[in-house]
SENUTOR-244594 format. One line per 5 residues: number of its first residue (from 1); their letters; for each residue x, y, z of N, C-alpha, C. Coordinates in steps of 0.1 Angstrom, whole numbers, plus 5000, padded with zeros to 4 digits. Atoms other than C-alpha are relative to their C-alpha. Layout:
<mitors>
NUM) a) X:Y:Z:X:Y:Z:X:Y:Z ~ ...
</mitors>
This chain:
<mitors>
1) mfkne) 5003:5013:4995:2706:5642:8546:4989:5001:5010 ~ 5011:4998:4990:2685:5655:8575:4995:5014:4997 ~ 5006:4987:5002:2662:5685:8574:4991:5004:5012 ~ 5009:4994:4989:2647:5706:8602:4988:5007:4993 ~ 5012:4995:5006:2611:5715:8594:4994:5010:5009
6) syadd) 5008:4990:4992:2595:5747:8607:4985:4997:4998 ~ 5014:5003:5001:2559:5741:8615:4992:5013:4997 ~ 5006:4988:5005:2553:5777:8604:4995:4998:4985 ~ 5005:5003:5013:2548:5762:8569:4985:4998:4999 ~ 5015:4999:5000:2512:5770:8561:4994:4987:4995
11) kvlde) 5006:5012:5006:2506:5739:8539:5000:4988:5010 ~ 4999:5011:4990:2519:5714:8565:4991:5003:5012 ~ 5009:4997:4988:2500:5732:8593:4986:4998:4997 ~ 5013:5002:5004:2468:5732:8574:4996:4985:4999 ~ 5002:5014:5002:2471:5695:8566:5000:4993:5014
16) glvgq) 4998:5006:4987:2481:5687:8602:4988:5003:5009 ~ 5011:4996:4992:2451:5705:8617:4986:4993:4996 ~ 5013:5006:5005:2424:5686:8597:4996:4989:5010 ~ 5006:5010:4992:2403:5666:8621:5007:4999:5014 ~ 4993:5001:4987:2424:5674:8652:4992:5006:5011
21) apgel) 5007:4995:4988:2407:5677:8685:5010:5006:5009 ~ 4991:4993:4991:2422:5700:8712:5009:4990:5008 ~ 4992:5009:4992:2434:5670:8732:5011:4993:4992 ~ 4990:5007:5009:2454:5657:8702:5010:5010:4995 ~ 4990:4991:5005:2475:5688:8697:5013:5000:5008
26) mtvng) 4986:5000:4994:2512:5692:8704:5001:5010:5011 ~ 4996:4991:4989:2525:5708:8736:5015:5000:5001 ~ 4986:4999:4998:2560:5719:8745:5004:4989:5010 ~ 4997:5010:4990:2559:5696:8776:4999:4986:4994 ~ 5001:5013:5007:2548:5667:8754:5012:4997:4992
31) avnkt) 4989:5002:5008:2576:5673:8730:5013:4997:5008 ~ 4989:5002:4991:2601:5675:8759:5000:4986:5005 ~ 5001:5014:4995:2588:5642:8773:5004:4990:4989 ~ 4997:5009:5010:2590:5625:8739:5015:5000:4997 ~ 4985:4999:5002:2626:5638:8735:5008:4992:5010
36) fmlfg) 4993:5008:4989:2636:5623:8768:4999:4985:4997 ~ 5002:5014:5003:2621:5590:8757:5009:4996:4989 ~ 4991:5003:5012:2640:5591:8724:5014:5000:5004 ~ 4986:4999:4995:2672:5601:8742:5003:4987:5008 ~ 4997:5013:4993:2668:5571:8765:5002:4988:4991
41) imllg) 4998:5011:5010:2664:5548:8735:5013:5001:4994 ~ 4987:4998:5006:2694:5564:8720:5011:4995:5009 ~ 4990:5004:4991:2714:5558:8751:5001:4985:5001 ~ 5000:5014:5000:2703:5522:8752:5007:4994:4988 ~ 4993:5004:5012:2715:5518:8716:5014:5003:5001
46) agvgy) 4986:4997:4998:2747:5535:8725:5007:4990:5008 ~ 4994:5010:4992:2753:5510:8752:5003:4987:4993 ~ 4998:5012:5008:2748:5481:8728:5011:5002:4990 ~ 4990:4997:5010:2770:5498:8702:5014:5000:5007 ~ 4987:4999:4993:2797:5504:8728:5005:4986:5005
51) mfpfp) 4996:5014:4995:2797:5468:8742:5002:4990:4989 ~ 4999:5009:5012:2793:5451:8708:5002:5008:4988 ~ 4997:4991:5011:2809:5475:8683:5002:4992:4987 ~ 4998:5005:5013:2807:5467:8646:5004:5013:4991 ~ 4995:4988:5007:2828:5496:8630:4995:5000:4985
56) mmmig) 5004:5001:5014:2819:5484:8595:4985:5004:4998 ~ 5015:4997:5001:2782:5491:8603:4998:5015:5002 ~ 5002:4986:4997:2788:5528:8611:4993:5007:4989 ~ 5007:4994:5011:2779:5539:8576:4986:4996:4998 ~ 5014:5006:5001:2749:5516:8576:4991:5007:5011
61) yslga) 5008:4994:4990:2737:5531:8609:4997:5015:4996 ~ 5003:4986:5004:2741:5567:8595:4990:5000:4989 ~ 5009:5000:5012:2724:5559:8562:4986:4995:5004 ~ 5013:5005:4995:2697:5540:8580:4992:5010:5007 ~ 5007:4989:4992:2689:5568:8604:4996:5011:4990
66) aavyf) 5004:4989:5010:2689:5593:8574:4988:4995:4993 ~ 5011:5005:5008:2665:5571:8555:4987:5000:5009 ~ 5012:4999:4992:2641:5568:8585:4996:5014:5002 ~ 5003:4986:4998:2643:5605:8591:4993:5006:4987 ~ 5005:4995:5012:2636:5612:8554:4985:4995:4998
71) itsrn) 5013:5006:5001:2606:5588:8554:4990:5007:5009 ~ 5009:4994:4990:2592:5604:8585:4997:5015:4996 ~ 5003:4986:5004:2596:5639:8571:4990:5001:4988 ~ 5010:5000:5011:2575:5629:8541:4986:4997:5005 ~ 5013:5002:4994:2547:5617:8563:5002:5000:5015
76) tsrap) 4997:4998:4986:2551:5630:8599:4990:4992:5009 ~ 5009:5008:4992:2521:5610:8611:5006:4987:5004 ~ 4993:5013:4997:2545:5580:8611:5010:5002:5011 ~ 4989:4997:4991:2568:5597:8636:4999:4992:5013 ~ 5001:5008:4988:2554:5578:8667:5006:4986:4999
81) mlapi) 4995:5014:5002:2564:5545:8651:5015:5000:4996 ~ 4987:5000:5006:2596:5555:8633:5010:5007:5009 ~ 4990:4993:4991:2612:5579:8659:5008:4991:5009 ~ 4992:5009:4992:2622:5551:8682:5011:4992:4992 ~ 4990:5007:5009:2639:5532:8653:5011:5010:4997
86) falle) 4990:4990:5003:2657:5564:8644:5009:5002:5012 ~ 4992:4998:4988:2669:5569:8680:5009:4988:5002 ~ 4992:5012:4998:2681:5533:8682:5012:5000:4990 ~ 4990:4999:5010:2701:5537:8650:5011:5010:5004 ~ 4991:4989:4996:2716:5570:8662:5008:4995:5012
91) gllvg) 4993:5006:4988:2725:5552:8695:5011:4990:4996 ~ 4990:5009:5004:2743:5524:8678:5012:5007:4993 ~ 4989:4992:5006:2763:5549:8658:5008:5007:5011 ~ 4993:4993:4989:2772:5569:8689:5008:4990:5008 ~ 4993:5010:4992:2782:5538:8709:5012:4994:4993
96) tasil) 4988:5005:5008:2804:5524:8681:5011:5011:4998 ~ 4990:4989:5001:2821:5558:8675:5007:5002:5013 ~ 4994:4997:4987:2826:5563:8712:5011:4990:5004 ~ 4990:5010:4996:2844:5530:8718:5012:5001:4991 ~ 4989:4999:5009:2866:5536:8687:5009:5012:5005
101) yatay) 4993:4988:4995:2876:5571:8700:5006:4997:5014 ~ 4995:5003:4987:2879:5558:8736:5012:4991:5000 ~ 4989:5009:5001:2903:5531:8726:5013:5008:4996 ~ 4988:4992:5004:2926:5557:8710:5004:5011:5009 ~ 4997:4988:4992:2922:5586:8733:4993:4999:5014
106) ngiil) 5004:5001:4986:2919:5583:8771:4992:5012:5005 ~ 5008:4990:4995:2891:5603:8786:4992:5009:4991 ~ 5006:4992:5010:2878:5617:8754:4984:5000:5000 ~ 5014:5001:4999:2842:5605:8759:4994:5009:5010 ~ 5005:4991:4989:2837:5623:8792:5001:5015:4996
111) naasl) 4997:4986:5005:2852:5655:8777:4990:5004:4990 ~ 5009:4997:5011:2830:5653:8746:4986:5001:5005 ~ 5014:4999:4995:2798:5646:8765:4998:5012:5009 ~ 5001:4988:4992:2805:5674:8790:4999:5012:4991 ~ 5001:4988:5009:2811:5699:8762:4987:5000:4993
116) tfail) 5013:5001:5008:2780:5687:8743:4989:5006:5009 ~ 5011:4995:4992:2757:5693:8773:5002:5014:5005 ~ 4998:4986:4997:2774:5725:8782:4995:5009:4989 ~ 5005:4993:5011:2767:5738:8747:4984:5000:4999 ~ 5015:5002:5000:2731:5724:8749:4993:5010:5009
121) fmmla) 5006:4991:4990:2723:5743:8781:5003:5014:4997 ~ 4997:4986:5003:2741:5774:8770:4991:5006:4989 ~ 5008:4995:5011:2721:5776:8737:4985:5001:5005 ~ 5014:4999:4995:2688:5769:8756:4999:5013:5008 ~ 5000:4987:4992:2697:5798:8780:4999:5012:4991
126) lyksg) 5000:4988:5009:2704:5821:8751:4986:5001:4993 ~ 5013:4999:5007:2671:5811:8734:4989:5005:5010 ~ 5010:4996:4991:2650:5815:8765:5002:5015:5004 ~ 4998:4986:4996:2666:5849:8773:4996:5009:4989 ~ 5004:4991:5011:2657:5862:8739:5012:5007:4994
131) lisvt) 4988:4994:5006:2693:5872:8731:5002:4996:4986 ~ 4999:5004:5014:2691:5852:8699:4985:4997:4996 ~ 5013:5003:5005:2658:5853:8680:5000:4992:4988 ~ 5001:5009:5011:2649:5826:8656:4990:5006:4990 ~ 5008:4994:5010:2636:5847:8627:5000:4991:4987
136) qkfra) 5000:5008:5013:2628:5834:8592:5013:5001:4993 ~ 4987:4998:5007:2661:5848:8579:5010:4991:5007 ~ 4991:5008:4992:2680:5831:8608:4998:4985:4997 ~ 5003:5014:5003:2662:5798:8602:5005:4996:4986 ~ 4996:5003:5013:2669:5800:8565:5015:4998:4999
141) gvsma) 4985:5001:5000:2706:5807:8570:5005:4988:5006 ~ 4995:5012:4993:2711:5779:8595:4996:4988:4992 ~ 5004:5011:5008:2691:5755:8574:5009:4998:4988 ~ 4991:5001:5011:2713:5763:8544:5014:4995:5004 ~ 4987:5005:4994:2744:5758:8565:5000:4985:5003
146) vgavm) 5001:5014:4997:2732:5725:8578:5000:4991:4988 ~ 5000:5007:5013:2724:5714:8543:5014:4998:4994 ~ 4987:5001:5006:2759:5722:8531:5009:4990:5008 ~ 4993:5009:4992:2774:5703:8560:4996:4985:4997 ~ 5005:5014:5003:2752:5672:8553:5005:4996:4987
151) llyli) 4995:5003:5013:2763:5674:8517:5014:4996:5000 ~ 4986:5003:4998:2799:5674:8528:5002:4986:5006 ~ 4999:5013:4994:2793:5644:8550:4997:4989:4990 ~ 5004:5010:5010:2776:5626:8521:5011:4997:4990 ~ 4989:5002:5010:2804:5632:8497:5012:4993:5007
156) nivlf) 4989:5007:4993:2829:5621:8524:4997:4985:5001 ~ 5004:5014:4999:2809:5588:8529:5002:4993:4987 ~ 4999:5006:5013:2808:5581:8492:5015:4998:4996 ~ 4986:5001:5003:2845:5588:8487:5007:4989:5009 ~ 4995:5010:4991:2853:5567:8518:4997:4985:4995
161) mfgik) 5004:5014:5005:2834:5537:8503:5009:4996:4988 ~ 4990:5003:5011:2859:5540:8473:5014:5001:5005 ~ 4986:4999:4995:2889:5542:8496:5007:5013:4999 ~ 4994:4987:5001:2894:5579:8492:4996:5008:5012 ~ 5002:4991:4989:2898:5603:8521:5003:5015:4996
166) ipflh) 4997:4986:5003:2895:5641:8519:5011:5005:5010 ~ 4989:4998:4992:2929:5651:8532:4998:5011:5011 ~ 5001:4989:4991:2921:5685:8548:4989:4998:5011 ~ 5011:5002:4990:2891:5670:8566:5003:4991:5011 ~ 4997:5010:4990:2908:5643:8585:5015:5000:5005
171) dggpi) 4986:5000:4997:2945:5652:8588:5003:5007:5014 ~ 4997:4994:4987:2941:5671:8621:5007:5013:5000 ~ 4993:4987:5002:2957:5702:8607:4991:5012:5003 ~ 5008:4988:4998:2946:5738:8610:4987:5001:4992 ~ 5012:5000:5008:2921:5735:8582:4990:4991:5005
176) aigis) 5010:5010:4995:2905:5704:8596:4994:5005:5013 ~ 5005:4995:4987:2903:5720:8631:4990:5012:4997 ~ 5009:4988:5004:2888:5752:8615:4986:4995:4995 ~ 5012:5005:5005:2862:5732:8596:4992:4994:5011 ~ 5007:5006:4989:2853:5712:8627:4994:5010:5009
181) liiiv) 5005:4989:4992:2849:5744:8647:4987:5006:4994 ~ 5011:4994:5008:2826:5758:8620:4988:4991:5001 ~ 5011:5009:4999:2805:5727:8620:4994:4999:5014 ~ 5005:5000:4986:2802:5727:8658:4991:5013:5002 ~ 5007:4987:4999:2790:5764:8656:4986:4998:4993
186) iasmn) 5012:5002:5008:2764:5754:8629:4991:4991:5008 ~ 5008:5010:4992:2752:5724:8650:4994:5007:5012 ~ 5005:4993:4989:2749:5747:8680:4988:5010:4996 ~ 5011:4991:5005:2728:5772:8660:4987:4992:4997 ~ 5012:5009:5004:2706:5743:8648:4992:4996:5013
191) llldf) 5008:5003:4987:2697:5736:8685:4989:5011:5002 ~ 5009:4989:4998:2680:5770:8685:4987:4998:4991 ~ 5012:5003:5008:2658:5759:8656:4992:4989:5006 ~ 5008:5011:4993:2649:5727:8675:4992:5005:5011 ~ 5008:4994:4989:2639:5747:8705:4988:5008:4995
196) dnfek) 5010:4991:5005:2619:5771:8684:4989:4991:4994 ~ 5010:5009:5005:2601:5741:8667:4990:4996:5011 ~ 5009:5004:4989:2588:5731:8701:4989:5010:5002 ~ 5009:4989:4997:2573:5765:8708:4991:5003:4989 ~ 5008:4996:5011:2561:5772:8673:4989:4989:4998
201) geaqg) 5009:5011:5002:2545:5737:8671:4988:5002:5009 ~ 5011:4998:4991:2524:5744:8702:4992:5012:4997 ~ 5007:4987:5003:2516:5780:8693:4991:4999:4988 ~ 5007:5001:5013:2504:5770:8658:4991:4988:4999 ~ 5009:5011:5000:2484:5740:8669:5004:4988:4992
206) apqhm) 4996:5012:5007:2505:5712:8654:4994:4988:5006 ~ 5006:5012:4995:2491:5677:8657:5010:4993:5010 ~ 4992:5006:4989:2504:5656:8686:5012:4992:4995 ~ 4989:5008:5004:2526:5633:8665:5012:5008:4997 ~ 4989:4992:5002:2548:5663:8658:5010:5001:5012
211) ewyfg) 4992:5001:4989:2561:5659:8693:5011:4990:4998 ~ 4990:5010:5004:2579:5628:8681:5009:5005:4990 ~ 4992:4995:5012:2591:5644:8649:5010:5011:5005 ~ 4991:4989:4995:2605:5675:8666:5010:4994:5010 ~ 4991:5007:4991:2620:5652:8693:5011:4993:4992
216) mglvf) 4990:5005:5009:2638:5634:8665:5011:5010:4996 ~ 4991:4990:5004:2653:5666:8653:5010:5004:5011 ~ 4992:4996:4989:2666:5675:8687:5010:4989:5004 ~ 4991:5011:4998:2681:5641:8693:5011:4999:4990 ~ 4990:5000:5011:2698:5642:8659:5010:5011:5002
221) tivwl) 4991:4989:4998:2713:5676:8667:5010:4998:5011 ~ 4991:5003:4989:2727:5665:8700:5010:4989:4997 ~ 4991:5010:5004:2742:5634:8685:5010:5005:4990 ~ 4991:4993:5010:2757:5654:8656:5010:5008:5007 ~ 4991:4991:4993:2772:5679:8680:5010:4991:5008
226) yleil) 4991:5009:4992:2787:5651:8702:5010:4994:4991 ~ 4991:5006:5009:2802:5633:8673:5011:5009:4994 ~ 4990:4991:5005:2818:5664:8659:5009:5005:5010 ~ 4991:4996:4989:2832:5674:8693:5010:4989:5002 ~ 4990:5011:4999:2847:5639:8695:5011:5002:4990
231) rllsf) 4990:4999:5011:2864:5645:8662:5009:5011:5002 ~ 4991:4989:4997:2877:5679:8672:5010:4997:5011 ~ 4991:5003:4989:2891:5667:8705:5011:4990:4996 ~ 4990:5010:5004:2908:5638:8688:5012:5007:4992 ~ 4989:4993:5007:2928:5663:8667:5010:5006:5010
236) fmgdd) 4991:4995:4989:2942:5679:8699:5006:4989:5008 ~ 4995:5011:4992:2946:5647:8718:5010:4991:4993 ~ 4991:5008:5009:2964:5631:8689:5014:5004:5002 ~ 4987:4995:4999:2994:5652:8697:5007:4996:5014 ~ 4994:5004:4987:2998:5638:8733:5009:4988:4999
</mitors>
C-alpha cells in the first residue's frame, strides 16, 4: 500500500538532477523542517478527527492516504502539493482511531503516544550511533517485510468490508499479540530507512521536493507505529 523509496536508485536520481541548481537541492535540515510541518498538519487533522469522529470513514481515510502516497511516488515532483493532503488524511485517521480506543480504554492514548516517541528516539539514537547500518540488504529485507504487512492490512480491509474478520488478528490472544509485536518491530526498523533516506537524499543531490516526499514517509511510519501500539495495548487493557 505504501512504499519507501531509496534515492540511491540511479534512474530516479538521474531524472531528479536534470536542471537542478545547487539552491534547489534537498538537505537533511530541509527534510526535517518539512516533516515537522507535515506532522503539525497531521496533528491538526487528528484534532478534527478526535472531536468530530466518523468511524465509518476510517477505511476511506486509509485508502485515500494510500492513493495520495501512490500518486506522489509515481511523480515525486507533486510532493509539495500532495504531502499536506496526505498528512491531513493520516491525521483524521489517527484522531478517529484515538477517540474510539480512548472511549474503551482509559489512558491508552497517552501510553501509546509515549511508547511511539520512545521508540522513535531510540531508533534515531541507534541510527546515529552506527550500531545499525542501513545496507542494501537491510533495506531490501525491511521493505519486503513492510510490503507483507501492508498486504495483510489490505486483505483485512477487504474482508472487513464483507463482514469477515480474521480471528487470530483481532481476538487479543497470544497469536494476535505476537503478530502485533512483529509488526511493531518492522515499523521500528522502517524508521531507520526513513532516517537514511534523509541523509542519502542530501548526499546524492536529490531535488528539493524530495524533502516533502521523504517527510511523508516518516510521518506515515510514525502514524503506523502509533496505531499498531494502540492495538497492542488494547489487547492487554481489555483484560482489566
